[in-house]
C-alpha positions in Angstrom: 8.1 28.3 23.5 9.4 26.2 20.7 13.6 25.4 22.5 15.8 25.0 19.2 18.6 23.0 21.7 18.6 21.5 25.3 21.0 21.3 27.7 22.7 18.0 28.8 25.1 18.3 32.3 27.2 15.4 32.7 30.7 14.5 34.3 32.4 16.3 31.0 31.3 19.7 31.8 28.1 20.8 29.5 26.5 19.3 25.9 24.6 21.5 23.9 22.2 19.2 22.3 20.4 20.2 18.5 17.3 19.9 18.5 15.7 17.6 16.2 12.3 17.9 14.3 9.3 16.0 14.8 9.7 14.2 11.9 13.0 12.9 12.7 12.6 11.3 16.0 11.2 8.4 16.6 7.0 8.5 17.4 7.6 7.5 20.7 10.6 7.3 23.0 11.5 4.2 23.9 11.2 4.6 28.1 7.6 4.2 29.6 4.9 1.8 29.5 3.8 0.6 26.3 1.9 3.3 23.8 -1.9 4.0 24.5 -1.7 6.6 22.3 -0.2 7.3 18.8 0.7 10.7 17.0 -1.3 10.1 14.2 -4.7 10.2 16.5 -3.4 13.4 19.1 -3.6 15.1 15.4 -6.8 14.2 14.8 -8.1 16.0 17.8 -5.8 19.0 17.5 -7.7 19.4 14.5 -10.9 19.1 15.4 -10.6 21.3 18.2 -8.6 23.5 16.4 -12.1 23.2 13.6 -14.2 23.7 16.0 -13.0 26.6 18.2 -9.7 27.7 16.0 -5.8 27.6 17.2 -6.7 29.2 20.2 -8.0 25.5 21.5 -5.7 24.0 20.8 -3.7 22.8 23.9 -0.9 19.8 24.8 -3.6 20.1 28.6 -6.8 20.1 25.5 -5.5 17.6 23.5 -4.6 15.0 26.9 -7.9 15.8 28.2 -9.8 14.6 24.8 -8.0 11.6 24.7 -8.7 10.4 28.0 -5.5 11.2 29.9 -3.0 13.6 31.3 -0.2 15.9 29.5 2.8 14.0 30.8 1.9 11.3 28.6 2.1 13.3 25.7 5.3 14.3 25.9 6.5 10.7 24.8 5.1 11.7 21.3 5.3 15.6 21.2 7.9 17.3 22.9 5.9 20.3 23.0 3.1 22.3 20.8 5.4 23.5 18.1 5.6 19.6 17.7 1.9 19.9 17.6 1.4 22.5 15.0 3.7 20.6 12.8 1.6 17.6 12.8 -1.5 19.7 12.1 -0.2 21.5 9.7 1.6 18.9 7.4 -1.9 17.0 8.2 -3.6 19.8 6.2 -1.7 19.3 3.8 -2.2 15.3 3.2 -5.6 16.4 2.3 -4.6 18.8 -0.8 -5.0 15.7 -3.4 -1.6 15.7 -5.2 -3.0 12.3 -7.5 -4.4 14.9 -10.5 -1.9 13.8 -13.0 0.0 17.2 -14.3 -0.8 18.6 -18.2 2.9 20.2 -19.0 1.0 23.7 -19.0 2.8 25.2 -15.4 0.3 28.3 -14.7 -2.8 25.9 -15.2 -1.7 22.8 -13.4 -0.7 25.5 -10.9 -4.1 27.1 -10.3 -5.6 24.4 -10.1 -3.1 23.1 -7.3 -4.1 26.9 -5.7 -7.8 25.9 -5.8 -7.2 22.5 -3.8 -5.1 24.3 -1.4 -7.4 26.8 -1.2 -10.5 24.1 -0.6 -8.3 22.9 2.5 -7.8 26.3 3.7 -11.5 27.2 3.7 -11.9 23.9 5.3 -9.4 24.0 8.1 -9.1 28.4 8.7 -7.1 27.7 11.9 -3.7 27.3 8.9 -4.0 31.0 8.3 -3.5 31.3 12.2 -0.2 29.7 11.7 2.6 31.1 12.7 4.9 30.2 9.0 8.2 29.0 9.6 10.1 26.8 6.7 11.1 24.5 9.2 7.1 23.6 9.5 7.0 21.5 6.9 6.2 18.2 7.4 6.8 15.2 4.4 2.8 15.7 3.0 4.0 19.2 2.9 7.1 18.1 1.1 5.1 15.9 -1.4 3.0 18.9 -2.1 6.1 21.0 -2.6 7.7 18.1 -4.5 4.6 18.4 -6.9 4.4 22.4 -7.7 8.0 21.4 -8.4 6.8 19.2 -11.1 4.2 21.6 -12.7 7.2 23.5 -13.2 9.3 21.6 -14.7 9.2 23.1 -18.1 9.4 26.8 -16.6 13.5 27.9 -17.7 13.9 29.0 -14.8 16.7 28.4 -11.8 15.9 26.7 -9.1 15.8 29.1 -5.7 13.4 30.9 -8.4 10.8 27.9 -8.2 11.3 27.6 -4.4 10.5 31.1 -4.5 7.4 30.8 -6.9 6.0 28.0 -4.8 6.4 30.2 -1.8 4.8 33.3 -3.3 1.5 31.5 -4.0 1.2 29.3 -1.6 1.2 33.2 0.6 -1.2 34.5 -2.1 -3.7 31.6 -1.2 -3.4 31.7 2.1 -4.0 35.8 1.8 -7.3 35.1 -0.3 -8.3 32.3 1.6 -8.1 34.7 3.9 -10.4 37.6 2.5 -12.7 35.1 1.3 -13.5 33.9 4.9 -13.8 37.6 6.4 -16.3 38.6 3.6 -18.9 36.3 4.6 -18.7 37.6 8.6 -20.8 41.1 9.3 -18.4 43.6 8.8 -17.1 44.9 13.1 -17.7 48.0 14.1 -14.7 48.7 13.5 -14.1 47.7 10.2 -17.4 49.5 9.4 -15.4 52.6 10.6 -12.0 52.4 8.7 -14.5 52.1 5.8 -16.5 54.5 6.5 -12.7 56.5 6.9 -12.0 55.1 3.5 -14.6 56.1 1.4 -14.5 60.3 3.2 -11.2 60.3 2.2 -11.9 58.9 -1.4 -14.9 62.0 -1.6 -12.4 64.9 -0.6 -11.0 65.3 -3.7 -7.7 65.1 -2.9 -6.8 61.6 -4.6 -8.4 61.0 -7.6 -6.6 57.9 -8.3 -8.5 56.5 -4.7 -11.6 58.1 -6.1 -11.4 56.2 -9.4 -10.3 53.0 -8.4 -12.7 52.6 -5.3 -15.3 53.7 -8.2 -15.3 50.7 -10.0 -17.1 47.3 -9.6 -14.2 45.4 -6.9 -13.1 42.4 -8.6 -15.0 42.0 -12.3 -18.7 41.2 -12.6 -21.0 42.0 -9.9 -22.3 38.5 -8.1 -18.8 37.9 -9.5 -18.2 34.4 -7.5 -15.1 33.4 -5.7 -13.5 31.2 -7.2 -13.4 33.3 -10.4 -11.7 35.9 -8.3 -9.4 33.7 -7.2 -8.2 31.8 -10.7 -8.3 35.7 -11.6 -5.8 37.0 -9.2 -3.5 32.9 -9.2 -3.4 33.8 -12.9 -2.0 37.5 -13.0 0.2 36.9 -10.7 1.7 33.5 -11.9 2.1 35.5 -14.9 4.6 37.7 -13.5 6.0 34.9 -11.3 6.6 32.4 -14.3 8.5 35.4 -16.9 11.9 34.5 -17.2 14.5 36.9 -15.5 15.9 39.5 -18.4 
């Protein structure tokens, strides 16, 4: 559990100390032996474990074992598993190429950024299982946010609306990446049962609009590539998000 604060007891009574983020703390504590690892190395190992076995495969004990040390040694670098998730998420954000020059076309720039972000999600599916928290944004995540706001610079929207647009775009990218990852898997018996139920509900005549919608080809033309559907969905969302409020 990620405790936001800790309790200290001294001669003057009990004092509550607010917890700081992993980004605000030194690389490691000043006490103890010389550092044998680094946050960068710990993060690399955690990401490798998650890529191979999903987020559930990442524990402090498992990471320590991969590093050939005990879990206690990792507490010099991170407070708990939430710190580790923060580091992993930020490392993944750092894989999004932000060196691409902005064109001045907000929609085009944000679609291109969304495509690059989706590629990272497909490369690291465990990202979709990380509990979303506003405070999880680290230095590379802030760089991503700054870049997205740069793309939105020509749009006549207030700052909070621009931040909301970026947040909604990120959520849509994650949702579409999850759908794309799921489309290549064999449906489970439960998923097949749900699909059969939906098809039966559409055939019973009580829901003609649903039947008509399901009768059409999903996502455009038959055999359409996933990236084409992805970009179309992002553009459609941005068409509304970038429209100034009246």
